[in-house]
N, C-alpha and C positions, 0 to 999 in steps of 0.2 A: 504494500500500500504506500502511496505517496502522500506525505503530510505537507502542510503549508506553513507550519511554525518554523521560525528561524533556527537553523542548525540541526534540523531533524535527521539529516543524513549522517552527521558525525556524532549524534547522541547515542552512542553505543556503550554506555556505562552500565554496569550491573548494580542491582539494588544491594544495599548493605544490610538490609533487614528483611526478615521473613514475615514481619508484622502485617504486611499488606499482600495477602495471597494473590498471585496472578500478576502482580506488578513487578515484572523483571527488568523492564526498560522504560526510559522516558516516554517512548511511543505508547506503551501499554498504559502508562499513567495518563497520558493525554486522552486516550480512548475512554478510560474510566471517568475522567473529569468532565468530558463532554456530556455525561449523564448527570453531573452534579452541579456544575456551574449554574448559577441562577441569579435572579435579580437581587436576592438577599446577600449572596456572596460578593456582589459587585460593590465597589467603593460607593458610598452614599452620594458623593458629588457627581457621579457618572450614571447613576441608576436610571435617570430619565432617558438616556440613550441606549441602555441595555436592551438586547432582543435575542431571540432564539437564533437569529442569523448572525449575531455578533456576540457569542457567548463568552469570549475572552475579555471583553471590555471590563475594565476595572478589577480584574482578578490577579494582577501581576504579583504583588508582594506576598499575598497569602499563598499563592501557587508556588512561587519561588522558594519560600521557606518550607513548604511541604515537600518539594523536590529535594531540598537540602536534607530533610529528615530521612528520606528514603535512599538517596544516592550519595549524600555527602557533598563535598565541595564548598564553594562559596557563592554568595549572592552579591551581585553588583547592581548598581543603579545608573541608568542613563538620565542625566539632568533634563528636566522638562520645564516648560513654561509654568510660572507660578511657584517655583521652588520645590516641586515634587520630583520624584524619581520613578522611572519605569524599571522594575526589577527583572533580572534574568539570572541564569545559573552558569557557573563554570565548574566542571567536575573533571579533574585531570586535565587533559588537553581539549576537552569538548566544551564548546560554548553553545548554549541553546536557550531558547526562550519560548516556553509553551504558550505564552499569551501574546506573541508578536502579531498575530492576525488582526488584532483590534485596530492596528494602524494602517490597514489596507496596503496601499502602494508606497507609503512613506518608508524611506530607508533610514534605519536607526544605526547609530555607531556603537559597536560592541567592543570598543577598545579604550583603554585608559579611563575607565569610569571608577568612581569610588565604591569600596565595599560597603554593603548594607548589613545592618545588624538587627536581629529580631527584637532585641531589648528596646531599641529606638522605635521601631515600627509598632511593636505591640504595647508601647506606652499609651497608644490610643486604644482605649478599651473596645471600641466598636471594631477595630481591625483585628484585635486578638480574638474577639468573639466570632468574627467571620472566618478566621483561620481555624478555630476549634470546630466550627460547624463543618467546614470543608473536610478537615481531617477525620472527624467522626463519621461523616457521610461516606467517605472513602472506606473506612474500616467496616462499616455496615455492608457496603457493596461487595467488598472482598470476602466477607464472611458467608455470602450466599452460595 
């Protein structure tokens, strides 16, 4: 299958945990998340634009930290207008972004961006709650 997210071809990193049965690769995680991402998991400031056709909108940080939980590596952020960051993952030599589709044809720069830390992102209670919802929904889906 051909995916549309950035770096899908090189995202060949193995899961570091067996906690999520069936999630052996980032592509398998993407497949599972397409059944979970929803308006609730979208960042509140972007919810008005969220749709079934653009499921990755507003999902970047919570998804990137979930990727980190499963595959390790680091989370980096591309500076965006308004002082926010678009988060993506670097695991070993693989750079990938499960939520890049939200930007359509816009080309993002995945080099020389600052590392992002969950402690900073999850200081916002709503973001931590959205992450926990996404994580728990994935665990339920994998338990079936």
